[in-house]
Residue, then its C-alpha position, 0 to 999 in steps of 0.5 A: v646169102a649173109v642174111v638170109y642163112w646164119a652163119g653159112f649154115i643155117h636158115n634164118p627162121l626169120f626170114s621166108s623161104c623165096t618160092p617162085s610166084g604164083t606157084s603153090t606152096n602147099r601142093k605135095p611134091s611128084m614121084a620125080g619130085y621125091c626122087q629129087i629130094a632122095m638124089t639131094y640127100c644121097w650128094v650131101a651125104i657124099c660130099l660131106t662123107y668125102s669132105i671129112v676124108f679130105c680134112n684128114v684129121t686125126s683119129t682123136t678127134t670127136l665125130a662132132m668134130q669130122v663132122f664139122h670139119g666136112l660142113c666147113a669144107a663142102r662149104f669152103m669148096r662151095w663158095m669157091w664157085q659161086h664168090s671166086w672173090s671172096a674166097i680168094c680173100t678169106l684164104a689170103v686173110t687166114v694164110w696171113i693169120h696162120r703166119l702171124i699167129g703160127p701153128q701152137g695154140l687152139w688155131g692150129q689146131m682147129g685145122l684149114f677150113p674152120q679156120l677159114w670158116i671163121v674168116w669169113l664169119a667175120l670179115s662179112k659181119t664187119n663188113v655188113f656191120l661198116n657198111r651199115l655205120s657209114f650210111w647212119m653217119v651219111s644220114v646224119w651229116t646230110i642233115v647237119l651239112q646239106p640246108s634243103q635236108r633240115f629241119n626243126g629239131s635237127i639239132a636236137l636230134l644229132v645231140l641227142q644221138l651223141l649222147l646214145l651213141p651206144l645204144f644206137l651202135a648196139v642195134i647196128i650190131a645186133s642187126c648184123v649178127i641176127g641178121l635183120p634190116l633197119i628201117p629209119i624212124w620217121g624218115i630221120p636218121v635214126f634206124v631200130l630193127s624191122f621185120p625183112r622184106l616181102l616175099r613178093m620183093w623177094p628176086i625169084n629165078e624164073v622167066r617172065h614175060s610182062p606183057a607190055q607193048d615195050t616187052p618186043l622191043f627189050e626183048p633182042f637188046f636183052g640178049h645182047l646185054r647178057f653178053a655186057v653185062g658179064r664182061l663189065i663183071k669181069e673186068g671189074v666195072l661193075s660190082n661182083t656182090p650179090g645183091s647188087f644194082f645197077l642202072l643202065r642206059h643205051d640209047q632209049y633204052m633203061v635197064i635195072v640190073e640186080l646181081l643174084e649170084s656171081s661165080f668163078l664161072y657165070n653170074l646170075v643176073l635179073m633185068k628189067g626193063l623200064e618203059l620206052q613210053m614218055t610220061s609226065c613222070h618220066t620225062v627225064e629217062a625218055n628224053 
């Protein structure tokens, strides 16, 4: 979400809109579709107006600032239900900063909800930067420490990366700010900005059934697995970060679970079962 939407508000034009496979994007909506769109905009306007009133801004505040307060309030209200743990951490950091700085100055005059938005933006970008920086460092040190990963010129590559360290850090920072993934060049740990994932690789929320022979065996297993995955996420055994992947196994069943959305009362997951047939390329999994 932080990559597809800039600052949590504006859709990133570098990423295409995610549409379910098999649907036509050029088909005009029906009358019910137009009514649904109108109702959506009405609800957005009502929520925005309510958020502006809820912010209790002063009469000297400009209209643009009132709208900004309302957007930040509406976003945080949604974020509390969509990702409760992140909202609680953001609120805790905001309260700590407010106690450290005090109500004086520009930070105290901004209001609670703009402060929450700024803190969330800083924490999310910092988290992405640290994850990508750690991945880059692990990739470099793997070539240095693992003899099986070394190749001719690995020492020269390490020296080159140390000399161009500011440039590599600038590339990582730019990828975090713009919201683009990184891709290695020729399989070595030299990363450059890349294009977004193809649309067919995006997760979609629709009921799909594979015509494979193992499908009837996985259907009753998925029914029990849904409750088990939800319980493990609530207990903290599995990560509650959207976009996380899990490889689960029970007896002969192996399932790839992708966490699409995590909220206070529900979790949206996408489960894919691996084939049960023993083949030459899946001998280890089948055994």
